[in-house]
N, C-alpha and C positions, 0 to 999 in steps of 0.2 A: 370685343363686345358683340354680343349677338345682334343680328340685323333684325331688330323688332319691327312688327307691323306699326303704322301710324296709329298713335294713341295708346299703343299696347305696352309701353314700358313698364317694369316695376317701379315702385315709389318707396319713398322713405321720409317720414317727418319725425324730426327729434321734438322731444317732449319731455314729460315728468318720468317718474319711476315706474308707472303703469303702461305695460306694453300691449299693443294690439295687433295680433298677427292676421291679415286680412288674405284668404286663400280663395282663389276664383275657380271657376267651373271647367269641365270637360270640354275641350277645344275652344275655350275662351281665353281671356287675357287678364290682366290685372285691371284694366278699365273697369270692368265690372263692379270692382271694389273701391274704386277710387273716390266716388263721391262719399261714400261713407267714411273713408279715410280721411279726407278733406275735414269732414264734420267732427270726427273724433280728435284731429289735430287741432282745431279750432277750441277745443275744450282743454287742450293741454297734454293730451295723451301722446305717447310715442307710438308711430304707426309704421308698420312695415307690409308692403305689398308685394310679394315675390312672384316671379313668373314659373310655374310649375315647369318640370322637364317636358321638352318637346314643344311646348306652348308659346304662343305670341310670336313666332317668327315665321315658319313655313310648314306646312303639313307634313313634308318629308321628315321634319324632325321629330314629329310626334309618332310616326309608324313604329320604330323599333322601341318604344318606351311602354313600360308596364307599371302596374299600380305601385310597385316598390320604388320605382324612380319618382314618381310624383310625391310619394310620402317622403323620400329623401330630400327632396326640395324644401318641404314643410319642416322637417327637424333640422336642417341648416339654418333656415330663417329663424326658428325657434331658438337654437344656440346663440345666433347673432344678437336676438333681443335679450337674452340672458346676461349678455355683457353690460348692459346699461340699464336694465330694468329689474324689478324685484317681483311684480306681478303679471302674468302674461295671460291674455285672453285670446285664444285661437276664435276667429269668426269666418265661417265659410259658406260659400254659396254652391249648391248642388254637389258636385263632385268635391268641392272645397268643404262642404259641410260634412261630408262623410269623412274626410280627412282630418277635420277638426275634432270629431268625435273620437277618432282613433288615436290621434295625439293625446287627448284628454283622458284616454285609457292607460297611456303609457308614460306620460310625463306630467310633472306638477304644473297645474294650471289653476288660476284663480276662479275661472268660469269658462264656459263654451257656448258659442252660439252657432246653430246650424239651420240655414236658411234654405228652402227648398231642396232638401236633401231626399233623394229617392231611397225607399227602403228595398225597393226591388225595381229592377229594369228587364226589359226583353226586347227583342227585334225579330221580326219574322223570319229574316235569314239566317239567323245564328245557328238554329237546329241543323241547317244545311251544312254551314261551315264546320260545326262539330263532327258532323259525319264525315266530311271530306276536307282535312286540314289544309290540303294544297291549295284550296280555294282562297285562303288567305293571301297567297301569293299571286293568284290570278286576279283576284278582286281586292287589292289592298284597301280601297276606300268605297263608301257608297254615299250618293249626295244627300244632302239635307233636304226635307220636305218644307214647304213654306209653313206648315204647322209647328215645324221644330224652332222657329223664331217666336217664341211664345210670349207676346207682349200685348197689353191693350193699347198703348200708344205706340204706333208704327214709326213716328218721327224719331225716336230713340235709336232706330236702327241704321239711320244715316250715319252716325258716329260710334257705332259699336262695332269694334274688330273682333272678328271670329274667324274660324275656319269654316269653308262653306261645305264641308264632307266630314263624315265620320270615319275614323281608321278602323277597320273591321278586327284586327288582333288586339288593338290597344282596348277597342269596346269590350270585346270578350273579358279581358283582363279586369275591367271595371265591372262588369255585370256578374261574372263567375268566379272571381278570385278575391277581389277586394270587398264586395259587398258581403259575402259569406264570413270572411275572417273578421269585419267590422262588427257583424251580428254576434259573433261570439265574444266580442270585447264590451258590448254595452253594458253588462252587469258590473264591470269593473270601474265604470265612471262613477266617481263619488263627488267631484266639483259641481257647482250649481250649473245647470242647464237651461238655456232658451232655445226653443224651437219655433221656427216661424214658417209658415206655408200660405200661400196665396189660394183662395177659393177658386180662382180661375185657371189655375195652373193646370195646363193639358200635357206637360212634359213628364211628370211622375204621376205615379199612383196616387189618388185621392186620399188613401188611408195611410200614407207615409208618415205623418206627424204623429197619428195616434200609435203605430206599430212602434216607432222610436220610443215614444213617452212611455209605453207599457213595458219596455225591456230595459232602458236605461236604469243603472242602479241608484243613481243619485236621489236622495230624498227631496232636495230642492230642484224642481224642475217645472219649467212653465210652457206651455203649447199656446202659441199666439196665432190667430187666423187673421189674413190681410185681405180685407175686401178690395174688389176693383184692381186686380193686379195679375199679370201673367208670371211666368217662371223667374223673369229677371226682375225680382222683387226690388233690388236696390237701385234700379233705374226706372222703374215703371211708374205709373201715376200715383201710387199709394207709398211711395218711397219715405215720405216724411214719417208715416207711421211707423215704419221699420226703423227708421234712423232714431226716432225718439225711445222705442222700446229697447234698442240696443244701448244708446247712451244711459238711459237710466239703469240697465242692467250691469253694465261696466262700473257705474257710479256706485250702485248699491253694493257691490261685491269686492269693491277694491279698497274699502275704508280699513 
């Protein structure tokens, strides 16, 4: 069994024939999704919160991974849920939201929820790495800034496990390999979609939710803005608003 960070273990709650697949963010852990998972389980749903490849253990485990490794973690969890449920809702935060949308374009789902999903990302150092690929070996990680822990309530960071740095090559895979690929997939999503973004989110471009909404092929799609929250919507001060919206979405589309 992997040596998970404290509070960072994957989780699973047995329930009814409706399955909720909860997908955490880049350099994050299943802890980001656990509060939502416990709420969904309290309403009788089957819940699975996996750890993405290279996450929730040690940063060295994340360095060699790429977007297809993280997506493989998602498809394995999806296949596990298919063993016991008839309807599956992928629900993801940030990178998890991107992977949830990618899954919805390629697998049967009852609905999909993308929370704080960036439509585009950039880093001032990445052009330099692209010009000189050997820099990935010389500088395998870059420290996170204080602004990267994007929350309104700083108290949640005392129990929020995460990696304190970004892996440079894996970050490139997210920004320049996964995102363009998912952009091409958006028109193929036909299941109902709920998009959630906080107005105070400083991590992703402010127009991300509208960019996704405009390009997703589904006719049934909703864009929900959350007030008074940062990027970690499911832990921050307005999490109850997000929980209620997600519960209603799952209930309405699992009948």
